[in-house]
C-alpha positions in Angstrom: 8.1 3.8 15.3 8.3 2.5 12.2 5.8 4.8 9.5 4.2 3.0 6.4 1.9 4.6 4.2 0.0 4.7 0.6 -0.5 7.9 -1.0 -2.3 7.8 -4.5 -1.5 11.6 -5.1 0.4 13.3 -2.4 -2.3 13.6 0.7 -1.4 10.4 2.8 2.1 10.7 2.2 2.2 14.6 3.6 0.5 13.5 6.7 2.6 10.5 6.8 5.7 13.1 6.4 5.0 15.4 9.0 3.9 12.7 11.5 6.8 11.0 10.8 8.9 14.1 11.3 7.0 15.4 14.3 7.6 11.6 16.4 11.1 11.2 15.2 10.0 8.2 13.2 11.4 6.4 10.3 8.6 6.6 7.1 8.3 4.1 4.2 6.0 3.8 1.1 4.6 0.5 1.2 5.1 0.1 -2.7 9.1 0.0 -1.4 8.4 -3.7 -0.3 11.5 -5.3 -0.5 12.7 -4.8 3.1 10.0 -4.2 4.9 9.3 -7.4 6.6 12.5 -6.9 8.4 12.0 -3.3 9.2 8.5 -4.3 10.9 9.7 -6.9 12.8 12.3 -4.4 13.7 9.9 -1.8 15.4 7.7 -2.1 18.6 5.0 0.5 16.9 3.7 0.7 13.2 1.8 3.5 12.1 -0.3 2.9 8.9 -1.1 5.8 6.8 -3.8 5.5 4.0 -6.6 7.4 2.3 -9.8 5.9 2.5 -11.9 4.9 -0.5 -16.2 4.6 0.2 -15.7 3.7 3.8 -12.8 0.6 3.2 -9.1 0.4 2.7 -7.3 0.8 -0.4 -7.0 -2.8 -2.4 -3.1 -2.0 -2.3 -2.8 -1.5 1.7 -5.1 -4.8 2.2 -3.0 -6.7 0.2 0.2 -5.2 1.9 -1.2 -6.5 5.2 -1.8 -9.8 3.9 1.1 -9.8 2.8 3.2 -9.0 6.1 0.4 -10.3 8.7 3.2 -12.7 10.2 5.7 -9.6 10.6 2.3 -7.5 12.3 1.6 -9.7 15.1 1.8 -8.1 18.1 2.1 -4.9 17.0 0.8 -1.8 18.6 -0.5 0.1 15.6 -1.4 4.3 14.9 -3.8 4.3 12.2 -4.2 7.5 10.2 -6.4 8.3 7.5 -6.7 10.9 4.8 -10.5 11.6 3.5 -12.3 14.3 2.0 -15.5 14.6 3.6 -16.2 11.5 6.1 -15.4 8.3 6.1 -17.5 6.6 9.3 -14.9 3.9 10.4 -12.3 4.4 8.0 -9.3 4.1 10.5 -11.5 0.8 12.2 -11.6 -1.3 9.1 -7.5 -1.9 9.0 -8.4 -4.4 11.7 -11.1 -6.5 10.3 -8.5 -7.3 8.1 -6.4 -9.2 10.8 -7.4 -12.2 13.7 -8.9 -11.1 16.7 -5.8 -9.5 19.2 -3.3 -10.0 16.4 -2.5 -6.2 16.5 -3.0 -3.5 19.1 -4.4 -0.2 18.4 -3.3 2.6 20.1 -4.4 5.9 18.1 -6.5 5.9 15.5 -7.8 9.0 13.4 -9.0 10.6 10.5 -7.7 13.6 8.5 -9.6 16.0 6.1 -7.3 16.7 3.0 -7.6 18.6 -0.6 -10.0 17.0 -3.0 -8.0 14.6 -5.7 -11.0 13.3 -7.6 -10.5 15.5 -10.8 -13.2 14.3 -13.0 -16.5 13.9 -11.1 -18.6 17.1 -11.1 -19.7 17.2 -8.2 -16.6 17.1 -6.4 -14.6 20.7 -7.0 -11.3 21.5 -6.8 -10.0 23.4 -3.8 -8.9 27.1 -3.7 -5.3 27.2 -2.8 -6.7 29.9 0.2 -8.8 26.5 1.0 -5.9 23.9 0.4 -3.4 26.0 2.5 -6.5 26.0 5.2 -7.2 22.5 5.0 -3.3 21.8 5.6 -2.7 23.9 8.6 -5.5 22.4 10.1 -4.6 19.1 9.5 -0.7 19.8 10.9 -2.4 21.6 14.2 -4.8 18.1 14.2 -1.2 16.2 13.6 0.6 18.0 16.6 -2.4 17.1 19.0 -2.2 13.6 18.1 1.6 13.4 18.3 1.0 14.8 21.9 -1.3 12.7 22.8 0.8 9.2 21.5 4.1 10.9 23.9 1.8 10.9 26.6 0.3 7.8 26.2 -3.5 8.8 25.3 -5.1 6.4 23.7 -7.8 7.4 21.2 -9.8 5.7 18.3 -11.4 7.5 15.8 -14.3 5.4 14.0 -14.0 2.6 16.4 -17.5 3.0 17.4 -20.8 1.3 16.6 -22.5 4.1 14.9 -19.1 5.1 12.8 -19.2 1.4 12.1 -22.7 1.7 10.6 -22.1 5.0 8.7 -19.2 3.5 7.5 -20.7 0.1 6.2 -24.0 2.0 4.6 -20.6 3.0 2.2 -18.3 0.2 2.3 -20.6 -2.5 1.4 -21.5 -1.0 -1.7 -17.8 0.1 -2.8 -16.2 -3.4 -1.9 -18.2 -5.6 0.3 -17.4 -7.0 3.6 -14.6 -5.3 5.6 -12.7 -8.4 6.5 -12.3 -9.4 2.5 -9.0 -8.2 0.8 -10.6 -8.9 -2.9 -13.8 -6.8 -3.4 -17.0 -8.7 -4.1 -17.7 -9.4 -7.8 -20.0 -7.0 -8.6 -19.2 -4.0 -6.3 -18.0 -0.9 -7.3 -14.3 -1.6 -6.6 -14.3 -5.0 -8.5 -16.1 -2.9 -11.4 -13.4 0.3 -11.1 -10.4 -2.2 -11.0 -11.5 -3.1 -14.6 -13.0 0.0 -16.1 -9.7 1.8 -17.5 -10.3 3.9 -20.0 -7.5 5.2 -22.6 -8.6 8.1 -24.6 -7.6 8.4 -28.5 -5.5 11.1 -27.6 -3.1 9.1 -25.2 0.7 9.7 -26.9 1.6 6.2 -25.1 4.3 8.9 -23.1 4.7 5.8 -20.5 4.0 8.5 -17.3 1.5 6.4 -16.3 3.0 3.0 -16.7 6.0 4.1 -14.3 3.4 5.6 -12.0 1.4 2.7 -11.7 1.4 1.4 -7.9 -0.1 -1.9 -9.2 1.8 -2.4 -12.2 -1.6 -2.4 -13.9 -0.2 -0.4 -16.8 1.5 -1.5 -19.7 2.6 -0.2 -23.1 1.8 -2.8 -26.0 3.4 -1.4 -29.0 2.8 2.1 -28.6 -0.5 1.7 -27.1 -1.4 2.0 -23.5 -3.3 -1.5 -22.0 -4.3 -2.6 -18.6 -4.7 -5.9 -16.7 -7.6 -5.4 -14.8 -5.6 -4.5 -11.5 -6.2 -0.9 -10.7 -6.4 0.4 -7.1 -8.5 3.6 -8.1 -5.8 5.9 -6.4 -6.0 8.8 -9.1 -2.4 8.7 -9.9 -2.3 8.1 -13.5 -5.5 10.4 -14.1 -3.6 13.6 -12.4 -0.3 13.0 -13.8 -1.0 12.4 -17.4 -0.1 15.0 -19.6 -2.8 14.8 -22.2 -5.7 13.8 -19.2 -6.2 10.9 -21.4 -6.8 8.3 -18.9 -10.1 7.9 -16.9 -10.9 4.7 -14.5 -14.7 4.3 -13.5 -15.8 8.2 -14.2 -15.0 8.5 -17.5 -15.8 12.4 -17.9 -12.1 14.2 -19.0 -10.6 16.2 -15.9 -10.3 19.7 -16.8 -7.7 20.3 -13.9 -5.0 17.8 -12.1 -4.3 17.6 -8.6 -0.6 17.8 -8.0 -0.1 17.0 -3.9 2.6 19.5 -1.8 5.9 18.6 -0.5 6.0 18.6 3.1 8.9 21.7 2.9 5.8 23.8 1.3 3.9 23.5 5.1 4.0 26.5 7.1 
């Protein structure tokens, strides 16, 4: 088994690494794309792990799936998605990117993780106690998932008709149809990917430029500019030492989400 993940600020990376440890699987970020086609071809089962945005697969993961369509043909898939509250069919929508019967899903699950959206008033910072509780619950869920997979038990969270309807209620507004790689014009994602604001107290340290998974940010003569290609992962917002960058929601963050290492689990 090979685990491939995308993680904006650490939640999905944590899940991917814990899952891979339990399953004895190799674990790689899709941002290290150079040799991944060969890696995919060399494995029978691919586990995908990613955060869900508006009940849709992040743009960076959609583009990755499209690039590696041929290598993924005939593979068995495990799909693990991280979410804040509820995503409807967040795991299922990955399959919409492939032709029918192109892949076989043997397991799909949603895992609730701490909030990383640090500048939206309705979404509060999780306390240390709540964060520990969420991590422990996710780890227990992963233990059950791994046991199911090892015993050949198939479960597909988010694949029911009810989940699909609930997911579409969010997903269509966020980016349009789930079969699309690029967002529909006028959708929230379409606007968000172009709506990056660099505030006046940015000191052009370059940390966001290095960290951006989409190469969306650049330093132009001491000023940070963007290329209208944001995947809305919130990595730059949570990393900026001056809290001087925002995307779509332009309230300045009062706190930042720093993620956690697998070694911190108990």
